C-alpha positions as CSV (number, residue, x, y, z in Angstrom):
1,M,57.7,10.3,21.1
2,K,58.2,12.1,18.0
3,E,57.5,16.0,18.1
4,K,55.6,17.5,15.2
5,K,54.9,21.0,14.0
6,C,51.5,22.2,13.1
7,N,49.9,25.6,12.3
8,Y,47.1,27.2,14.5
9,M,45.4,30.2,15.1
10,E,44.2,31.5,18.5
11,L,40.4,32.3,18.1
12,G,39.8,33.3,21.8
13,R,39.7,32.3,25.5
14,L,37.0,30.8,27.7
15,R,35.5,33.0,30.2
16,K,32.8,32.9,33.0
17,E,30.7,35.7,31.5
18,F,27.7,34.5,29.3
19,N,28.7,36.6,26.3
20,I,31.4,36.7,23.7
21,D,33.7,39.7,23.6
22,L,34.9,40.9,20.2
23,Y,38.6,42.1,20.2
24,H,40.5,44.2,17.4
25,K,44.2,44.8,17.9
26,N,43.9,43.7,21.6
27,K,41.2,45.9,22.4
28,V,37.3,44.9,23.2
29,V,35.3,46.6,20.4
30,G,32.0,44.8,21.4
31,H,30.3,41.8,23.0
32,I,27.5,39.4,22.0
33,P,25.3,37.9,24.8
34,I,25.1,34.1,24.3
35,S,21.2,34.2,24.6
36,I,21.2,36.2,21.4
37,L,23.2,33.8,19.6
38,T,21.0,30.9,21.0
39,R,17.8,32.8,19.6
40,L,19.4,33.4,16.1
41,V,20.2,29.7,15.8
42,N,16.8,28.5,16.9
43,Q,15.0,31.0,14.6
44,N,17.0,30.5,11.5
45,P,14.8,31.7,8.7
46,N,16.3,29.3,6.2
47,R,15.3,26.3,8.1
48,S,11.5,25.7,8.2
49,E,10.0,23.0,10.6
50,I,7.8,20.3,8.8
51,K,4.6,20.1,10.8
52,I,2.7,16.9,11.0
53,Q,-0.6,15.8,12.5
54,T,-0.6,15.3,16.2
55,S,-4.1,13.9,16.4
56,I,-6.3,11.9,13.9
57,P,-10.1,12.6,13.8
58,S,-12.1,9.7,15.1
59,A,-14.2,7.8,12.5
60,L,-18.0,7.9,12.5
61,E,-19.6,4.5,13.2
62,S,-21.3,2.8,10.3
63,K,-24.9,1.6,10.7
64,L,-25.2,-1.8,9.3
65,K,-28.0,-4.0,9.4
66,E,-27.4,-7.6,10.2
67,K,-27.8,-10.1,7.3
68,N,-27.2,-13.7,6.8
69,R,-26.9,-13.8,3.0
70,F,-24.7,-11.4,0.8
71,N,-25.4,-12.8,-2.7
72,D,-27.0,-9.5,-4.0
73,A,-24.4,-7.4,-2.5
74,L,-21.7,-9.4,-4.3
75,I,-23.4,-9.3,-7.6
76,R,-23.9,-5.4,-7.2
77,L,-20.1,-5.0,-6.2
78,M,-18.9,-7.0,-9.3
79,K,-21.0,-4.9,-11.6
80,K,-19.4,-1.9,-10.1
81,N,-15.8,-3.4,-10.3
82,N,-16.5,-4.1,-13.9
83,K,-17.1,-0.5,-14.8
84,T,-13.8,0.7,-13.2
85,E,-11.4,2.3,-15.6
86,T,-8.3,0.5,-16.7
87,L,-5.3,1.8,-17.9
88,Q,-5.4,2.7,-21.8
89,P,-1.7,2.6,-23.1
90,I,-1.1,4.6,-26.3
91,Q,1.6,2.7,-27.7
92,K,0.8,-0.9,-29.3
93,K,3.8,-2.4,-27.7
94,I,2.7,-1.7,-24.4
95,L,0.3,-4.3,-23.0
96,K,-2.2,-3.9,-20.0
97,R,-4.1,-5.8,-17.3
98,T,-6.5,-3.8,-15.3
99,N,-4.3,-1.3,-13.4
100,I,-0.8,-2.8,-14.7
101,A,0.9,-1.8,-18.0
102,F,3.9,-3.8,-19.1
103,I,6.3,-4.2,-22.1
104,K,8.6,-7.1,-23.1
105,N,11.9,-6.0,-24.3
106,Y,13.7,-9.1,-25.5
107,S,13.6,-11.6,-22.5
108,R,13.1,-8.8,-20.1
109,L,9.6,-7.8,-18.7
110,Y,9.1,-4.2,-17.3
111,G,5.8,-3.1,-15.7
112,L,4.1,-0.1,-14.0
113,A,1.2,-0.3,-11.7
114,V,-1.0,2.5,-10.6
115,N,-2.6,2.4,-7.3
116,D,-6.4,1.7,-7.2
117,N,-7.5,2.1,-3.8
118,D,-9.7,5.2,-3.0
119,T,-8.0,7.4,-0.6
120,K,-10.0,10.3,-0.4
121,Y,-11.7,9.5,2.9
122,Y,-8.7,9.1,4.8
123,T,-8.2,11.6,7.8
124,D,-4.8,10.2,8.7
125,Y,-2.7,11.8,5.8
126,K,0.5,10.0,6.6
127,M,-1.5,6.7,6.2
128,K,-3.2,8.1,3.1
129,S,0.0,8.4,1.0
130,I,1.5,5.1,2.5
131,A,-1.6,3.1,1.5
132,A,-1.6,4.5,-2.1
133,I,2.1,3.7,-2.7
134,A,1.9,0.2,-1.1
135,N,-1.2,-0.6,-3.1
136,S,0.6,0.1,-6.4
137,T,3.7,-2.0,-5.4
138,R,1.6,-4.7,-4.1
139,H,0.0,-5.2,-7.4
140,L,3.4,-5.2,-9.2
141,A,4.7,-8.0,-6.9
142,C,1.5,-10.1,-7.4
143,A,2.3,-9.9,-11.3
144,G,5.9,-11.2,-10.7
145,I,7.4,-7.6,-10.8
146,R,10.0,-6.5,-8.4
147,P,9.1,-2.8,-7.4
148,E,11.9,-0.3,-7.9
149,V,10.8,3.1,-8.5
150,C,7.7,5.2,-7.9
151,S,6.4,8.5,-9.2
152,G,3.2,10.3,-8.6
153,F,0.8,13.3,-8.9
154,V,0.1,15.2,-5.7
155,A,-2.4,17.6,-5.2
156,V,-1.1,20.0,-2.4
157,S,-3.7,21.7,-0.2
158,N,-3.3,25.6,0.2
159,G,-4.3,25.2,3.8
160,N,-3.7,22.7,6.6
161,L,0.3,22.5,7.1
162,E,0.0,19.6,9.3
163,E,-1.8,17.4,6.8
164,K,0.9,18.4,4.0
165,G,3.6,17.5,6.3
166,S,2.1,14.1,7.3
167,Y,1.4,13.1,3.7
168,L,4.9,14.0,2.6
169,S,6.2,12.0,5.6
170,G,4.1,9.0,4.4
171,I,5.8,9.2,1.0
172,Q,9.1,9.1,2.5
173,S,8.3,6.3,4.9
174,A,6.8,4.0,2.2
175,G,9.9,4.6,-0.1
176,K,12.3,3.7,2.8
177,H,10.5,0.6,4.0
178,L,9.5,-0.9,0.6
179,N,13.0,-0.3,-0.7
180,I,11.8,1.9,-3.8
181,N,13.3,5.0,-5.1
182,V,10.5,7.7,-4.9
183,Q,11.2,10.5,-7.5
184,H,9.8,12.9,-10.0
185,V,6.8,13.6,-8.0
186,S,4.5,16.2,-9.6
187,F,3.0,18.8,-7.3
188,E,0.0,21.1,-8.1
189,Q,-2.0,23.3,-5.7
190,T,-5.5,22.7,-4.9
191,D,-8.3,24.0,-2.4
192,N,-9.4,20.5,-1.8
193,P,-8.0,18.0,0.7
194,M,-4.6,16.8,-0.1
195,D,-4.5,13.8,-2.1
196,G,-2.5,11.8,-4.8
197,E,-2.2,9.2,-7.2
198,F,1.1,7.0,-7.5
199,C,2.5,4.8,-10.1
200,S,5.3,2.1,-9.3
201,G,7.4,0.5,-11.8
202,G,9.9,-2.5,-11.8
203,T,11.5,-5.4,-13.4
204,G,9.9,-8.8,-13.8
205,I,11.5,-11.7,-12.2
206,G,10.2,-13.8,-15.2
207,N,9.5,-13.1,-18.9
208,A,5.7,-13.0,-18.5
209,L,3.2,-11.4,-16.4
210,F,2.3,-13.6,-13.6
211,P,-1.5,-14.7,-13.6
212,D,-4.0,-13.2,-11.3
213,D,-7.2,-15.7,-12.4
214,F,-7.6,-19.3,-10.9
215,P,-5.8,-21.4,-13.6
216,C,-7.5,-24.9,-12.8
217,A,-9.7,-26.8,-10.2
218,N,-8.4,-28.5,-7.2
219,L,-5.8,-26.0,-6.2
220,F,-5.9,-24.7,-2.6
221,I,-6.7,-21.0,-1.9
222,S,-4.6,-19.3,0.6
223,M,-4.6,-15.7,2.1
224,I,-1.3,-14.2,2.8
225,G,-1.5,-11.4,5.5
226,S,-3.8,-10.4,8.3
227,H,-7.4,-9.7,7.6
228,R,-8.7,-7.0,10.0
229,G,-11.9,-6.2,8.1
230,E,-11.7,-2.3,7.8
231,L,-14.7,-1.1,6.0
232,G,-14.2,2.7,6.1
233,G,-14.4,4.1,2.6
234,S,-15.2,0.6,1.2
235,Q,-17.4,0.0,-1.9
236,Y,-19.6,-2.1,0.2
237,L,-20.5,0.9,2.2
238,S,-20.8,3.1,-0.9
239,L,-24.0,0.7,-1.7
240,I,-25.6,2.3,1.3
241,N,-24.1,5.7,1.1
242,Q,-22.1,5.2,4.2
243,E,-18.4,5.4,2.7
244,T,-17.4,8.3,5.0
245,T,-17.9,6.2,8.0
246,G,-16.0,3.2,9.5
247,T,-12.3,2.6,10.1
248,Q,-9.9,3.3,7.3
249,P,-7.3,0.4,6.2
250,V,-4.1,0.8,7.8
251,V,-0.7,-0.5,6.2
252,D,2.1,-2.0,8.4
253,L,5.2,-1.2,6.2
254,L,7.2,-3.9,7.8
255,M,4.7,-6.5,7.1
256,E,3.9,-5.0,3.5
257,S,7.7,-5.5,2.7
258,R,7.4,-9.1,4.1
259,L,4.3,-9.9,2.0
260,Q,5.8,-8.6,-1.1
261,E,8.9,-10.5,-0.7
262,T,6.9,-13.7,0.1
263,I,4.8,-13.4,-3.1
264,L,8.0,-13.0,-5.2
265,T,9.7,-15.7,-3.7
266,G,6.8,-18.0,-4.2
267,I,6.5,-17.1,-7.8
268,Q,10.1,-17.5,-8.4
269,G,10.3,-21.0,-6.7
270,G,7.1,-22.1,-8.6
271,L,5.3,-22.6,-5.3
272,I,2.2,-20.4,-6.2
273,Q,-0.1,-20.7,-9.3
274,S,-1.8,-17.4,-9.2
275,A,-1.8,-14.2,-7.0
276,R,-4.3,-11.5,-6.7
277,A,-4.0,-8.4,-4.3
278,V,-7.3,-8.0,-2.1
279,G,-8.7,-4.5,-3.1
280,A,-11.9,-2.9,-3.7
281,G,-14.9,-5.0,-2.4
282,G,-12.8,-6.9,-0.2
283,I,-11.9,-10.6,-0.2
284,A,-15.2,-11.9,-1.5
285,V,-14.9,-9.7,-4.6
286,S,-11.4,-10.5,-5.1
287,I,-11.9,-14.3,-5.1
288,A,-14.9,-13.6,-7.5
289,K,-12.8,-11.7,-10.0
290,S,-10.2,-14.5,-9.9
291,F,-12.7,-16.8,-12.0
292,G,-12.1,-14.5,-14.9
293,K,-14.5,-15.6,-17.7
294,N,-14.3,-19.1,-16.7
295,T,-17.8,-20.0,-15.4
296,K,-16.9,-23.9,-15.2
297,L,-14.7,-23.2,-12.1
298,G,-16.1,-22.5,-8.7
299,A,-14.7,-22.2,-5.1
300,R,-15.4,-23.3,-1.7
301,I,-14.2,-21.0,1.1
302,H,-14.4,-21.7,4.8
303,F,-12.9,-18.9,6.7
304,S,-13.4,-17.6,10.4
305,R,-12.1,-14.6,12.1
306,K,-13.3,-12.6,15.1
307,L,-14.9,-10.3,12.7
308,K,-18.6,-9.5,11.7
309,I,-19.6,-11.3,8.5
310,D,-19.8,-8.1,6.4
311,E,-16.3,-7.1,7.6
312,L,-15.0,-10.6,6.7
313,L,-16.5,-10.5,3.3
314,F,-16.0,-6.8,2.1
315,G,-13.5,-5.4,4.5
316,E,-10.8,-3.7,2.3
317,T,-7.8,-4.5,4.5
318,Q,-4.5,-3.4,2.8
319,G,-1.7,-6.1,2.9
320,L,-3.8,-9.1,1.8
321,V,-3.1,-11.2,-1.2
322,I,-5.0,-14.5,-2.5
323,V,-2.8,-17.1,-3.9
324,T,-3.5,-20.6,-5.5
325,I,-1.2,-23.6,-4.4
326,K,-0.8,-27.2,-5.4
327,E,-1.3,-29.6,-2.6
328,T,2.4,-30.8,-3.0
329,D,3.6,-27.3,-2.4
330,L,1.5,-26.3,0.6
331,M,4.0,-27.3,3.3
332,E,7.0,-25.7,1.3
333,F,5.2,-22.6,1.0
334,E,4.0,-22.3,4.5
335,R,7.7,-22.8,5.4
336,V,8.8,-19.8,3.3
337,C,6.0,-17.7,5.0
338,M,7.4,-18.8,8.5
339,T,10.9,-17.9,7.4
340,I,10.0,-14.5,6.2
341,G,7.5,-13.8,9.1
342,I,4.1,-13.5,7.3
343,P,0.9,-15.2,8.3
344,A,-0.6,-17.5,5.6
345,T,-4.1,-19.3,6.0
346,T,-5.7,-21.9,3.7
347,I,-9.2,-20.6,3.2
348,G,-10.6,-23.0,0.6
349,R,-10.2,-24.8,-2.7
350,I,-10.9,-24.2,-6.2
351,T,-13.8,-26.6,-7.5
352,D,-15.1,-27.5,-11.0
353,D,-18.6,-27.1,-10.2
354,G,-19.3,-23.6,-11.2
355,V,-20.5,-22.6,-7.8
356,Y,-18.9,-20.0,-5.4
357,S,-19.8,-20.5,-1.8
358,F,-18.2,-18.6,1.0
359,N,-19.1,-19.8,4.7
360,E,-23.0,-19.7,4.8
361,A,-23.1,-16.2,3.6
362,I,-22.6,-16.5,-0.2
363,K,-23.6,-19.2,-2.5
364,L,-24.4,-18.6,-6.2
365,P,-23.2,-19.7,-9.7
366,V,-20.1,-18.1,-11.0
367,S,-22.0,-17.4,-14.1
368,K,-23.9,-14.7,-12.3
369,L,-20.6,-12.9,-11.6
370,V,-18.8,-12.6,-14.8
């Protein structure tokens, strides 16, 4: 064994007493009790603990009347959606589609999407920020754009520290699980409850924006994700002035990540023909919006879940996407969904009769919706 020399300095010796003795020229000049050091470490003024919500207020129960037909409700919700503001780019080179702005640079496509879900009624502040960020990235994925970055404007409450900590924790969690870089978030003070708007950006996997409208008849309509039917804060409840009641939609970030990967894989592989994120108004409105201006197309939807009919039609579950698929691609797309680990349910088919029917609850001409 080879011996090696090294420099060292003797700092002290271990003792049985619960204090640290200070020496100067071999004389004790003072001592510090261990209890004092422990207190100083635990009360470091430069390290502030982030507080988060430990309990979430219970939601008020919605009082809904039982109905069999929802034609009128769908028409009213479509009129409400048509009044929703869209992005208004200043530069002519920037194109837009509802809440998405995009630009083509040679053969590359770049896009931005702003969240369009109303989160002001959330009492779970971590979920409040998660839902907003996930919404904006989901819209990008449905447009064939892989989300890469996210920024936003956050109004920070002057009061509740637990709500503030939870909201910021949600931003961090969303960025981590969705694999996006969240940066340059702008903060401003407010006396109102904490809230924010987020904009996500990314690069297209193709050179054109992927369609969200139904392209033609005879395609199958599939729902990607699990429908839970949450009505809290929904546009449907706002029709009867009960938007402050009901369960708010939650986001499972693991499933959200799988959902977006499934959509992008399906687009890149040519397995899906259109994709639309389910948003305001629920699945019934999202399908109705997918007709665009084409009144010759229709849809027959047969869809059952252990949900009330109004929850099924108008629940604004986050993490749902409506896609259209050719019959020859159905099995391959279902295999992709199984491999990634996301549920997929075929719920209907596009028709050419100009009539939209959803179970026994909705049946009306598409011309009344556009």
